[in-house]
N, C-alpha and C positions, 0 to 999 in steps of 0.2 A: 507507371506506378507512385514513383515520389511525388510528384504533383498532386494526384489522387488524394494520396494519406494526407497530405501536408492540409490541403484543401478541407478534408473531412474531420480532421482534428484540432482544427485552429481554436475553433468556439469552445473547446472542453476547459478553456481557463476561464470564463465566466460563470457562474453557478451560484445561484441563489436559493434559499429555502424559507420559505414562509412562514410563520409560524400558526396557522391553523392546518386542520388536517380533517379529514372526511372519509378517506377513501379504506376499502378491508384491505388488509393484511395475508402477504403471503410470502413464506419462508422458503427461501433457497436452500439454507442450513438451517438445522436447530433441532431441539428434542423432538422425535417424531417424526421427522422429515424421510420419507424413504428416499432411496441412492442419491444421499447427501454426497456434492461432491468435497464437502469441506472433511468429509471422514472416509476412511477405507485404508489401504495398504500403504504404508511408509518405508516399507523394505527399500533401503537405498547401496548402491554399488559407492563407497566413497574414494576419493582421489585425494593423496596430498597436494600434488600437482597435476597440472594437465595430464601428463603420462602415466603418474606413478599410482598404481591401483593399491591401494592399503587393504577394505575388506571391504566387507558386505553386511551390513546391520540395519537391523530394524526397529528404529525408537520406540520406545515404551509410550502407549497410551493409556493415562487412567480411565477407570471404568466411572468413575465419578470425579470429575476436575472441579476443583475448588474456585476457581473464579471463569469468568467468561469473556469472550472475544463477540464485538459487534462490528460486522465487516459491510463495508460500502463498496462495491467494484466501480471500477469506470465505466465511460462510456465504450462498452463493445458491441453493440447490438447492430446485425445488418437486416432487420428489419424493412421490408419496401413502404416505409412509412416515414411521417417525421417524428412520431410519438412510439414506442416500442408499448406492445401490451405484455401483461405478464407472461406469457410464455415464457419456459425454460427454456429457450433454443440453446445450440451447442456450445456457442460462444459465452453465452451465460455461464454454464455450466464449468467450462472450460477455465472462463478466468478465475472463478472460486478455487478450483481445485490448482493454478497455477499460484495463486497469491494466499489463499487462507489456510489450506490443507496442512499446511506444517505445524499451524498453531496448534492443533489438535494436541500437540502434545504437553499441551500445559492449561488450556481452555475450553469451555463449550464456545462452538463457534456458532453466533447466529448471523444470519445475511439473509437480508430480506430483497425479495424482487420489487423492483418499482419502472415504472413507466417513466423510465430514461427518453431523452432525445436523441434520435439514433442516429447513424453515421450519415445515414442517407439527408434524415432532417437538418446535421450540421451543413452538409455539403451545397443542400440545398437555400440556406440561411432563414431557414424557420425555428428560430429559437425559442422554445417555450416550455421551461422547465416545470410550470406550476403542479403538472398533475404528478410527476415525479416526486415533486418534493414533499407533498402532500403524502404519499406513500412512506416517504422514510419518515418523516415526524410520527404519521400512526404507528410505524413498527415500533418505534423508541420508546412511545408510550406505552403501545403494548408490553413491550419487553418490559420496562420498569415494573409496572403493575400486575403482571401476569409470572413473569420469571426471575428478576433479579431477588426478590426477597432479602436484599440488605448485604448481596455478592459484591465483590469486587470486579471491576470490569476495565477491561483493555479497549478503545478505540482504535478501528484499522482502517485506511481506506488509503486510494491511489488517483491520483488525477482529479476526473471528477468526482469519485469518492470521496478524496480528502478535501475538495472546496466544501462538498456538503457536508461535511462532518465538521469540518471551521464554523461554519454559521451555526451547526446545531450545537455546538461550542459555546457558540458565544450566544445563542437564546436560550438553551437550557441548561448550561451547565456550570459557564464561566461566573456568575452572579449568584449561584445557589449553591450554598456551602453543604449544604444536605447531602445533595447528590456528588458533588465534588469529591467530597471525601471518599467516596468510593471509585473515583476514578483512579486507577493506577497509572495508566498513562497513556498517552495518544500517538498513536504511530501514523503522521499523515505523510505520506510520500509524493512529490511533485506536484505539490500542491503551494505553495508560495507562502506558507505562513511567514509570517514578519515579527521582530521584537524592535524595539528601539534602539537606535546603534549605542552600544555601552553597556547596554542590559538584557536581561533575558524574558523580559516582556512588555508590555506597553505598545506593539502591533496588534495584531489578530488578536492577541487576550490581554486581560488584563490579571487574572489570578491564575492562570497556568501558566508556569515558567516552561522554559528548555530545561531536560534534564541535563544533570549534573555528572551523573553517577547511576552505576546501576542498582544502589540503594535508594534514588531520591523516586518520589510518588508525584501523582498529581502533576504529572510534565509531560512534555511534548518532546518527542523525538521525530525527527525531518529533513528532511536533503532531496534535492534532485543530482542525477548522476550525470557528469560529460567525461570524457578522457582526454579532452584539450578544451584549450580557453573558450568559455563560449564566444560566439558572433554578439555583434552591438544589439543584433534585434535577436536575440536569444528568449524564449519564450519563460525561461525559468533561471532562479536565481536573482532577480531585479526586482528592487522594492522602491517605496516612493523617496523623496527625499528626508533625512531622518532616521530612516527605519531601514534594518538590513534583512535578508531574508532568511529564517533559520535554516542551518545546518548541523546537524548534531553527528558525528562519526560513531555509527552502529556497531563498530567494534572496539571502541575505544572514548565512552561516554566523558571519561572524567579528564582525560586531556588528550586532544585531539592530534594524532600523530599516524604518518604512515603506514598501515599495518594489515596483515593479511586479513580476507575478507573471506566468509563461509558463504557460498552460492550454491545453490539446489534447485534443478529444475525436473520437471515430471519427464520422463522419456516418451510418452506418447504426444505427438505434433497436437498444436493449440489447432481448435477446429478448422479444418482444411476450407479453402477457399472463402476465407473472410477477410476482412482489409486487415485485423488485428495480426492475422496466422503471417498476411505477404509482410508486417511491417516487421515483425520477428525475423522473418528469413533475409533482411535486408540487412539485419544486425551482424549476420555472419558468424553467431557464435554456435557454431557444431560443438556440443557437449560431447564425450567418448560415449560411444555405441556401448551398452549395456544389457542384459536382460529382465533386471529391476524395474518397479514402476519410477524412481528416483535415482537420480545420479547428482551427487556433490561433489565440488570442488573448493577444499577448505583451504588450501592458500595458492590458489591460482591467481587469484585478482589481489591490487591493495586498493587501499582507500585511506583518503586523508581531506577534511574541509578545505577548502581554499577559495579565496577571493581573489579572482582577475577577472581584467576590462569591465569592472564594475558588477561584475555576477557573482553570488557566491554560492557553493555546490560541491558537491561530492567528486573529488576528482579521483578519478580512477586508473589504475594503472596493472600492468601484466608482470606476472612472472616470467622466467624466461623458459621459450616452448607454450604459452598460451597465445592464443590467437586476439589477435587487437580487432576489437569491436568496431564496427562502423556505426556512424549516427543513424538515425531512425525514425523519420521519415528524410530529415535533412540536418544539417547540423546546428538550425536552433533549435531542435528538439532534443539533441542529442544522443542518450542511451534512456530515453525517459522511461523506454520499454519494459526494460529491466529492470528499474527501480526496485520492485518488490521483490524480485529473486537474486540480486546479486549479492545481498548480506544476509536472506532470511535467517540462516543459521544463528548470523551472531543477534539479529533482532528477537528471535525465540530466546534465545540465551537472556538476552536482555529480559525479556517478562517472566523468564522463570526467576530471574534474580530480584525483580520486581515482586513477584508474588510472596516470595518468603517473608521479605520486609514488611508488605499489607498484611499478612496472616499473621504475623506477630504481633502486630499492632491492633486486628481484630478476632 
């Protein structure tokens, strides 16, 4: 299983978006979408440590959010073809629930469906992202023209989604101050975004720096997660000479420190029978069993940005009593499959603070 996952996932780290688009847009999440996985009950059982239950709470979801989130999901399709259709399969539905739904506390979540290269396509070596890239760019243009109306927006992406959004920022936002002024932040996880060494920009982007505090705007939050020193052939955290991969500690943007992380996961298992579900099981992170749709572990894991063996990454630690996650599918990937959930509470709080700064100026 580990060998299959490695072979199927390795090509995720090379994704390109062209500048032309002509495909019709289909939304997984957005206004008017029925049965959206990005909305629904956020009722949560909260733990302060792995075994210390605090309370059951339901986070408030605003009826009219004042900002938007534009989410691009990673490769999850198990369709038996090299390129996925726009069918909303269980894996597509569930990844948006796992990675994007918690942001409904602060924003309208838009998530386009795109014809991504499937797990089978990656495994077969038939890698052609052209159709999916057209879908994403067309969705972005429709979002701006039909829905944005001068609102602030957050970009959310993981793995292939982060790589897609990196190119989208480069082509559509980084050199466009009129659009960039409405970028609240870009949260790009597991995407190997870079900066020049000693700088907060100059790698992936020229005008979008890394975020240094929760009051910064038009900036980047990014990291890849490992809980041990990455091997020399790790897929994440490594940059070309003169550059460094971005790591911004989501729980401590102003001053990187080893600090408690706020993790949360749905209690419904991820789409059974899929490779991503198998990869999640290999992590061996069994959250406490509860009856609510979500479980939150506010102080079970710790995180700090570190550079070890030439890689820069978010180094995960565990408090006493918390199980130690296993790399999945192997050590080169580290804890890539939980990048989006291991500190989702902190990331949502970052966006809430940034929203206040943005609205004060607009």
